[in-house]
N, C-alpha and C positions, 0 to 999 in steps of 0.2 A: 649182321646188322649193327650199326653204331649204337653206343650206349644211349639209353633214353634219359633225357634230362628233365623233361616235362611230363611226369607220369600221369597227372590228372588230365591234362590236355590230351595225352595219348589215349587214355581210357575212353574219354569222351568221343574222340574221333573214331576209335574202333567200334564203339557202340553205334554211332551214327552210320558208319560204314556198313555194319551188319544189317541195320534196318533198311538202308537204301538198297542193298543187294537183295533184300527180301521184299522189294517193291513197296516200300513205305516212304513216299516222298515227304510226308509230314515230318519225318525225322530231322530234316534240315531246319525246321522252325526254331529249334533250340539255339543254334548258333546264329541264326538270322536275328533273333531277338537280342542276342548277346552283343553282336558286332555291327548291326545295321547302322546305328547312329554314328559310330566311329568311321565306318566305311563311307558313309554319306559325306561327312565332312572332308575326309581324305580325298574323295573323288572331286568334290567341288573345288578344292584348292589346287588340283593338279591338271585337270582336263582343260584344254584350251577353250573349248566352247562350254561356258558355265551355265548355259540355259537349263532350266528345270528338265526339259525333255531330254537333252543330251546326257545329263547326270543320271536321270532315271533309267535311260536306255542301257547305259554301261552297267549299272548295278543290277538291273533285271537280268541282263545277259550273263552277268557274273554268277548270280544265284541259280539261274537255270543250268549253267555249266556245273555247278556244285551238285546238282541233282543226279548226275550220272555216276557219282561216287568215286570217280578216278582220283580226283585231287584229295578228298578226305581219306580215302583208303591208302593213299601213298604217303600220308603224314607219318613221320618216324619219331617225332618227339624231340628232335635235336634243338629246335627253336620253339618258342611258344606257338600255339595254334593261331593266335592273332597275327603274329609276325609272318607265319607261313602263308596264311590267306592273304594278308596285305601284299605280299610279294607277288602272288598270282594276280591280284587286282591291279597292282602297279603295271604289270605287263599288259593287261587289257587296256589300261589308260594310255600307255605308250602306243599301242596299236591304234587307238582312236585318234590320238594326237598326230600320229604319222598319216592317218587318212585325211585329217584336216589340213595338214601341211601339203599333202599331195594335191589336194583340190586347189590350193593356192599356188601350186607350181613350185613350191620350195620345200624340199625334204631334207632335214638334218641327216647326217651320215650315221650317227650312233645314237643309242638309247640315252646316253649321258647328255648328249647335246639337246635332245628333246626335253629331258628333265630340267636342264639348265634354262632353257627357254621358258618353261613353266614357272620356275622360281623367279626369273626376271620379270615375268608378267605379274606375279604376285606383288613384287616390290614396286611396280609401276601403276598401282591403282590410282584412279582419278579421285579428286576431292569428293565427288558425289558417291563413289563406291565406298570410300572411307567413312563417310557420314552414315551410309546405310549399314555398314558393318557395326558402327557404334550403336545404331538404333537397334540392331539385332541383339547385341549384348545387353543393352539397357532393357529391352523387352523381356529377355530370359530372366534377368535379375529381378525385375518387377514381378514377373509371374511367380518366381520362387518365393519372394517375400509374401505375396498374397496367399500362396499355398501354405506357407509356414504358419500364417495366422489361423488357417482352417484346420490344417493337419500337419504339425511339425514333422512327424515321422515320415509321412509321404513325401514331404519336401526334401527331407534328408536322403531318401531313396533316389529321388530324381537327381539331386545334386551329385550323389555318388555315381549314378549312371552317366551323367554328363562328364564326369571326371574319368570315365572309362573303366570303372570297377565292375567286376563280375558279381553275380549273386552271392557266391561264396565269400568273396572279398567284402561285400556289404555285411554279410553275417558276422564275419570275424571282427569287422570294425564295430558293429553294434554290440558284440559281446565284450569288446574291450579287454580281452585277455582273461576274463573272469572264469569262463568255463568253455574251454575249446576242445572238449572230448569230441571225437569224430561223429558220434550219434547226435550230439547236441548241435554241432555245426551243420550237419546234414539236414536235420529237422528244421532249423531256422532258415537255411538256404532255400528249402522248398517253400517255406511259408512266405519268405520275401519275394520269391519269384511269382508266387500266386497273387500276392497283394500288388506287386508292381505291374503285372501284365493283365490283370482282370479288366474286362471290358466295362466301360461306363463308370465303374467305381474304383478302379485301380489307381495306383499312384500316378502313372503316366497319363491315364485318361483324365484325371482331375487337372493335371498340369496343362494338358492340351486344351481343355475347356477354358481355363483361365487365359491361356495364350490367345485363343480365338476371340475372347471377349476384349482383350486389350488391343488386338489388331483392329477389331471393329471400332473401338473407341478412338484409335489413332488413325483410322482410315487407311490401314495397310492391307495388302493382299499377300497371298502366299508367294506370288511371283516376286514381290519385293524382298521377302525374306530369303529366297533361294538364290538371289542374284549374287 
């Protein structure tokens, strides 16, 4: 077996693998919470059909596939778990884009051609789409500012989450190098995860409430934000 470069990710994957093999599908929740936001944005940017239904279908099928444990159990730690899973997701997006092109009667010959078409489509956004993209960014920033007034720590957690940081990375950043003993980091990581994901009163729950209120104020729908 090749040398393991990402020991923490490898241990996480092996633990989830063992739980999935023990018929505990809830084990996938940990990486779902960790990567769903990143994977959602990744899929929106690369699938030809960016409708909410299409994006949701791809991601749902992806996570259902993860439940069988084959992918997670095959992870060897050579790349980060995030990169490993993104590569699998990319292949599923390519499959979907191939299906879309086949329906149109035009199928690129290689995966690279399909990816290139997706990148070209990203660069050829309409003025309306560009305006909506700016509105999305503006909405997120305003929601974070309002959350900062209510709870600066929660806002900081959401901001770090949107930047793609893991709970452990959030803990290390919050400690700012003062005390990074493993037991201290582990305890704070668990505390942050609990605070971030708690229903109704967690960091993300508070952020989503503010976002919904701003959407109502600006007469926006979720369909608008997902375009």
